[in-house]
N, C-alpha and C positions, 0 to 999 in steps of 0.2 A: 543374441549376437549373430550376425551373418557374415559370410565371406565377402570382402570387398573385391574390387577389380584386380588388384595385385595379390590376392590371396591373404591379405591382412584382415583381421577381424574388424568389422565396422559396427557401430552402434546406431540403431535406428532411432531417430528422434521424432516423436509424435507431437505435432504442433496443433493446438486447439484454437483455430481462428474464430470459432463460434464463441469462445469465452470473451474475446475482445468486443464482440457485438452484443453480448448479453448486458443486462443491467449492472451486474457486478463488475464486469470488465470495463464498461464505460465509467463507472464510479471510480475504479482504481486509476484509470487514465486521467480522470478529472482531478483526483487527489494529487497525482504526480505533477500535473501542470500547475496547480495552485501552489504546491510546495516548491517547485522550481522557481516560479515567479517570486514568491516570498523570499526564497533564499537569495536570488539575484538582487532584489530590492535591499535586503539587509546587507549584502556584500557591498553594494554601491554606497550605502549609508555608513559604511565602516563600523558595523556592529558585528564583530566576529562570533560572539557567543550565539546570537540569534541565527546568524547565517549557518553556523555549524550544526545547530539543532535541527533546523529545517532541512539542511542538506543530508543529515543522517537519516531522518525520517523518509526523505525522498529515496535514498538507497534501499531502505528496508521495504518500502512500498514497491520499488522496482523489483527487488528480489522475490517478493510475494507474487507479483504479477507474472514474472518469469516462471515461478514455480507452478502456477496454474496454467499458463499458456503452453509450457512444455510438458505438462501433465506429470511433473515430477512428484506431485502429491500422491500419485498412484504407485510410484516406485519406492518412495521414502515413507514407509508406513509406520515408522517408529514414533512419529508425532501425529496427533490429530490436528491437521493443519487448519481446518476452519476455526477451531478453538484458539490456536496460536494467533490466527488473524484477528479474532475478536479481542483477545487480550491486547494485541498491538494497537488496534483501533481505539479501544477504550482508554488505555493509558496515554497514547499519543494525543487523543482529543483533550483529555484533562490537562495534560502538560502544555499543549498549544493554546488552550484557552487562557491559562495563567501567563504563559510567555508572551503571547500577542497582546493581551491586555496591558502588560507591563510596557511593551513596545509602543503601544498606542498612547498610553498616558504619559510616558516620559520621552517622547520623541524630540530630537533636536534638529533632525534633518527630515525632509519630506520623504525620502526613501524609507526611513524607518516607519513612518506613519503608514505609507502604502503597503509596506511589507507586513505590518501588523494587521491591517484590514484584510489583506489577501490571506494571511495566516489564520485569521478568525474564520474566513470562508472555508479554508482547508479543514479547520477543526470541526466545522459543521458537517462537511463531507465525511470526515472520519466518524462522527456520531451516527450519521445515516448508514455508513458501512457497517459499523458495529451492530446497529439495530437489525439491519437486514440479515446479517450473518447469524446473529443470535436467534432470530426468529426461525431460521431454517434448521438450526441444530436441535436435534432431539437426542436425548441420552439413552433411550431405550431401543434404538435401532442399530443394526450392524453398521460398522464403519463404512462399508462400500455403498450402502444405500444413502447414508447421510452425505457423503462426499459427492454422490451423483446429484443430489438435490441442490448442492451449492452452485452448480453450473446453470441452473434455471433462472 
């Protein structure tokens, strides 16, 4: 903490713009875009369960993106964040494959069909995210080395 202009303590926020330009950052943003589009399609089709599930995963992905962009994973070290991200990606991908296949096979409105197709694309992106994250995680290195690998 440092002193602000009026003598109040201020917190320095470190923003990692390079993460947004990395493969993982672009992948996270692509996940968010597809999840938002799927959520809007499900909302237009009046399928609140599908819309809520995709909206919730959008928020989780947004929080993970902010965690990495603001480098909070360096400050909050009580979790191994790449592993949390892998678990989220794996479980969300499995859940979205089932959810969106149900949406595609039982659609009554075109919005539900489009949302299901875009949701399946999102599930594919989540699978790629889980694979790339898990490929970088090694369990025999110190935490700081592994987390610095994730930004590559």
